[in-house]
Structure formats: structure tokens, C-alpha cells
C-alpha positions as CSV (number, residue, x, y, z in Angstrom):
1,X,81.7,76.6,85.4
2,X,85.5,76.4,86.1
3,X,87.0,76.2,89.5
4,X,90.6,77.3,90.2
5,X,92.4,76.3,93.4
6,X,95.5,78.3,94.5
7,X,97.8,76.9,97.1
8,X,99.5,80.1,98.4
9,X,103.2,80.2,99.3
10,X,105.8,82.9,99.8
11,X,107.7,82.5,96.5
12,X,105.4,80.5,94.3
13,X,101.8,79.3,94.0
14,X,100.4,75.9,92.8
15,X,97.4,76.1,90.6
16,X,94.7,73.4,89.9
17,X,91.7,73.8,87.6
18,X,88.7,71.6,87.3
19,X,85.3,71.7,85.7
20,X,81.8,70.8,86.9
21,X,82.5,67.1,86.4
22,X,85.6,67.1,88.5
23,X,87.9,66.6,85.6
24,X,91.5,68.0,85.9
25,X,91.9,70.7,83.2
26,X,95.3,72.1,84.2
27,X,97.9,72.0,87.0
28,X,100.9,74.3,87.1
29,X,103.0,76.6,89.2
30,X,103.5,80.4,89.0
31,X,106.0,82.7,90.6
32,X,105.0,85.3,93.2
33,X,105.5,88.3,91.0
34,X,103.5,90.3,88.4
35,X,104.8,88.0,85.6
36,X,103.5,85.0,87.5
37,X,100.2,86.6,88.2
38,X,99.7,87.5,84.6
39,X,100.6,84.0,83.5
40,X,97.8,82.6,85.8
41,X,95.2,84.8,84.1
42,X,96.5,84.0,80.6
43,X,96.1,80.3,81.4
44,X,92.6,80.5,82.9
45,X,91.4,82.7,80.1
46,X,91.8,79.8,77.7
47,X,89.0,78.1,79.7
48,X,86.5,80.8,79.2
49,X,86.3,84.5,78.2
50,X,83.3,84.9,80.6
51,X,84.8,85.9,84.0
52,X,81.6,84.9,85.7
53,X,82.3,81.3,84.7
54,X,85.7,81.2,86.5
55,X,85.9,81.1,90.3
56,X,89.1,81.1,92.4
57,X,89.6,79.6,95.8
58,X,92.6,80.4,98.1
59,X,93.4,80.1,101.8
60,X,93.6,83.9,102.2
61,X,91.5,87.0,101.9
62,X,94.3,89.5,101.2
63,X,97.6,89.9,99.5
64,X,99.0,91.0,96.2
65,X,97.8,87.9,94.3
66,X,94.3,88.2,95.6
67,X,94.2,91.9,94.8
68,X,95.5,91.2,91.3
69,X,92.7,88.6,90.6
70,X,90.0,90.9,92.0
71,X,91.2,93.8,90.0
72,X,91.0,91.7,86.9
73,X,87.3,91.2,87.6
74,X,87.2,87.6,88.9
75,X,85.5,86.3,92.0
76,X,87.8,85.0,94.8
77,X,86.6,82.8,97.6
78,X,88.7,82.7,100.8
79,X,88.7,79.2,102.4
80,X,89.4,79.1,106.1
81,X,92.4,76.8,107.0
82,X,90.2,74.8,109.4
83,X,87.7,74.1,106.7
84,X,90.5,73.1,104.5
85,X,91.7,70.6,107.0
86,X,88.3,68.9,107.0
87,X,88.0,68.8,103.3
88,X,91.5,67.5,102.8
89,X,90.6,64.1,104.2
90,X,87.7,63.8,101.6
91,X,90.1,64.0,98.7
92,X,93.2,62.4,100.2
93,X,94.3,59.3,98.4
94,X,97.6,58.5,100.0
95,X,100.7,60.2,101.3
96,X,101.2,63.5,103.1
97,X,100.0,66.9,102.3
98,X,101.6,68.7,99.4
99,X,101.0,72.0,97.6
100,X,99.6,70.5,94.4
101,X,97.2,68.4,96.3
102,X,96.0,71.3,98.3
103,X,95.4,73.3,95.2
104,X,93.2,70.4,93.9
105,X,91.3,70.3,97.2
106,X,90.6,74.0,97.1
107,X,89.2,73.8,93.5
108,X,87.0,70.9,94.4
109,X,85.7,72.7,97.5
110,X,84.1,75.3,95.3
111,X,82.9,72.7,92.9
112,X,81.0,70.7,95.5
113,X,80.1,73.3,98.2
114,X,80.1,76.7,96.5
115,X,76.8,77.8,98.2
116,X,78.3,77.8,101.7
117,X,81.1,80.2,100.9
118,X,81.1,83.9,100.2
119,X,83.3,85.7,97.7
120,X,85.6,88.5,98.7
121,X,83.9,91.9,98.2
122,X,86.3,94.0,96.1
123,X,87.5,97.2,97.8
124,X,86.4,100.5,96.5
125,X,88.9,102.5,94.4
126,X,89.6,104.8,97.4
127,X,90.2,101.8,99.7
128,X,92.6,100.2,97.2
129,X,94.5,103.4,96.9
130,X,94.7,103.7,100.7
131,X,96.0,100.1,100.9
132,X,98.7,100.9,98.4
133,X,99.7,104.1,100.2
134,X,99.9,102.1,103.5
135,X,102.1,99.5,101.9
136,X,104.3,102.2,100.4
137,X,104.6,103.9,103.8
138,X,105.6,100.7,105.5
139,X,108.3,100.2,102.9
140,X,109.6,103.7,103.4
141,X,109.7,103.4,107.2
142,X,111.8,100.2,106.8
143,X,114.1,101.9,104.3
144,X,114.5,104.9,106.6
145,X,115.4,102.7,109.6
146,X,117.9,100.8,107.5
147,X,119.5,104.0,106.3
148,X,119.7,105.5,109.8
149,X,121.4,102.4,111.1
150,X,123.9,102.6,108.2
151,X,124.6,106.3,108.9
152,X,125.0,105.6,112.6
153,X,127.5,102.9,112.0
154,X,129.5,105.1,109.6
155,X,129.6,108.0,112.0
156,X,130.7,105.8,114.9
157,X,133.7,104.7,112.8
158,X,134.6,108.0,111.1
159,X,132.8,110.9,112.8
160,X,131.7,110.1,116.4
161,X,131.6,113.8,117.2
162,X,128.3,114.2,115.2
163,X,126.7,111.4,117.2
164,X,127.8,112.9,120.6
165,X,126.6,116.4,119.8
166,X,123.0,115.4,118.9
167,X,120.9,112.8,120.8
168,X,118.5,112.2,117.9
169,X,120.3,111.6,114.6
170,X,117.1,111.9,112.7
171,X,116.4,115.4,114.0
172,X,116.6,118.3,111.5
173,X,119.4,120.0,113.2
174,X,121.5,116.9,113.4
175,X,121.1,116.1,109.7
176,X,121.8,119.7,108.8
177,X,125.0,119.8,110.8
178,X,126.3,116.6,109.2
179,X,125.4,118.0,105.8
180,X,127.1,121.4,106.3
181,X,130.0,120.0,108.3
182,X,130.7,116.5,107.1
183,X,134.0,116.0,109.0
184,X,135.2,116.5,112.5
185,X,137.8,119.0,111.1
186,X,135.2,121.1,109.4
187,X,133.1,121.2,112.6
188,X,136.0,122.1,114.8
189,X,137.0,124.9,112.4
190,X,133.7,126.7,113.1
191,X,134.0,130.0,114.9
192,X,131.7,130.7,117.9
193,X,129.9,133.3,115.8
194,X,129.3,130.9,112.9
195,X,128.1,128.2,115.3
196,X,125.6,130.5,117.0
197,X,124.4,131.5,113.5
198,X,123.9,127.8,112.7
199,X,121.9,127.2,115.8
200,X,119.8,130.2,115.2
201,X,119.1,129.3,111.6
202,X,117.8,125.9,112.8
203,X,115.7,127.3,115.6
204,X,117.7,125.8,118.4
205,X,115.9,126.8,121.6
206,X,118.9,127.0,124.0
207,X,121.4,129.5,122.5
208,X,123.1,130.1,125.8
209,X,124.6,126.6,125.6
210,X,126.4,127.5,122.3
211,X,129.6,128.7,123.9
212,X,130.1,125.7,126.1
213,X,129.3,123.4,123.2
214,X,131.8,125.3,121.0
215,X,134.5,124.9,123.6
216,X,134.0,121.1,123.6
217,X,134.0,121.0,119.8
218,X,137.4,122.7,119.7
219,X,139.0,120.1,122.0
220,X,141.2,117.7,120.2
221,X,140.5,114.7,122.4
222,X,137.3,112.6,122.0
223,X,136.8,112.4,125.8
224,X,136.0,116.1,125.8
225,X,132.7,115.3,124.1
226,X,131.3,112.7,126.4
227,X,129.0,115.1,128.2
228,X,128.2,117.3,125.2
229,X,125.3,115.2,124.1
230,X,122.9,116.5,126.9
231,X,123.8,120.1,126.2
232,X,121.8,120.0,122.9
233,X,119.0,118.0,124.3
234,X,115.9,120.3,123.9
235,X,114.2,118.5,126.7
236,X,116.7,119.8,129.3
237,X,116.4,123.2,130.8
């Protein structure tokens, strides 16, 4: 049997491999990216082609690296940090904690006390797909927030009218208005008939406000728009 300890970090991971006799077989560092993950598997495959003979220990039960190892068909044992603290004293020779030392401790935990730990049960294919979709959604939400903030900042500097007309910049009507009328000049050039048609095309529920709103859009001074924001608020009667 071969035991692989992985000390997890944000940007890299320290790896330590030992055998049943406790001999060091390899010690190295990988980057936290697909290339680094593949480099890990390439190195451990030199120990044995039988995946049942290679066991991994890490202080985590989730994450990209854990998923990568599980998907490759290996067993991964999550080690509780509190358990890790107790085992660390057993192997400590001198000096303070460091990543390479912790990787060694993790490998030896499996070597000496494998029976008291349980491996991670790999997720089903549907569960893995759901996890990937959830991660993708979180990334898209962050991207959307960043883009909305950038658009808001740009409009404040160059087109404040668009912000004052619509309370919710992410609403369909607000985005459509900015797309069709990307400048204050183009917005102010709208006729009342054209503006009513725009509101109707985008299912605006208070068409009676159109004339008042158009009057404020035609004004040349920005102060004329200070109260226009609530006129397009669909929550007001």
C-alpha cells in the first residue's frame, strides 16, 4: 500500500508519499490548477497502476482537487483538523508547523490508523453535475454584479438620466431603454408618441405617467429629473 498526504492551500499543495514501512517515497509541491492536479496523478501512478493500492489523505472533504482525485478513481480520506493536531505531536521532531511536515503527518495517519477513518463516498453523476452547475451559477452571479456596478458607474458619469428614470437598472425596461437610446440626447429627442409606444412594447403598467415623464425628459437641466425615478416605479399607484 502507498499513502499520500496532501497539505491543502489556496495556491499550491504539498505532497508526501510513504509506504507500509514508513519510508519516504516522494515529496513535492503542485500548483492549484488542472496542470498541477494532473502532475500529482502522474507522479503517484509511478508507485502503482493499481488504484486500490494508493490512498490519499487531506484535511478537507470537498474542493476541486478532491473531486479530481475521486473522479480519477482513487480513495480520499478526509482528516479532521482536530485529529490532525493530535497526530502532529506524534511525528513532530523539532521546529514549528510547516506544509511539508503536515503532508507527511497526513500520509502517516493513514499508514498507522487507516481503520478508524472512512473514505469519501464519490458523488453520483447527477450530483457531480449539480455541483458543477451550482459553481457556474455562483460565478455568473458574481460576474453579473460586477458588470452592473460597472454600468452604474459609467451611467453616473455620462448618462445619469438613465439611472434617474428607472429604479432598477437590471429590469428589462431599463436595459431596453439604454440599448435603444444610449445617450441623453437620443432619449430627449423621443416624441411622446414614440415614448408611449416604447412603454407599451415593454409592458409598462402605468401608461398614464408617460406624459409627465416625457416632459421631464425634455428638460435640459438635470434637476428636472430628481423626482422622475418614482414615476416609473411599478410598486407605486
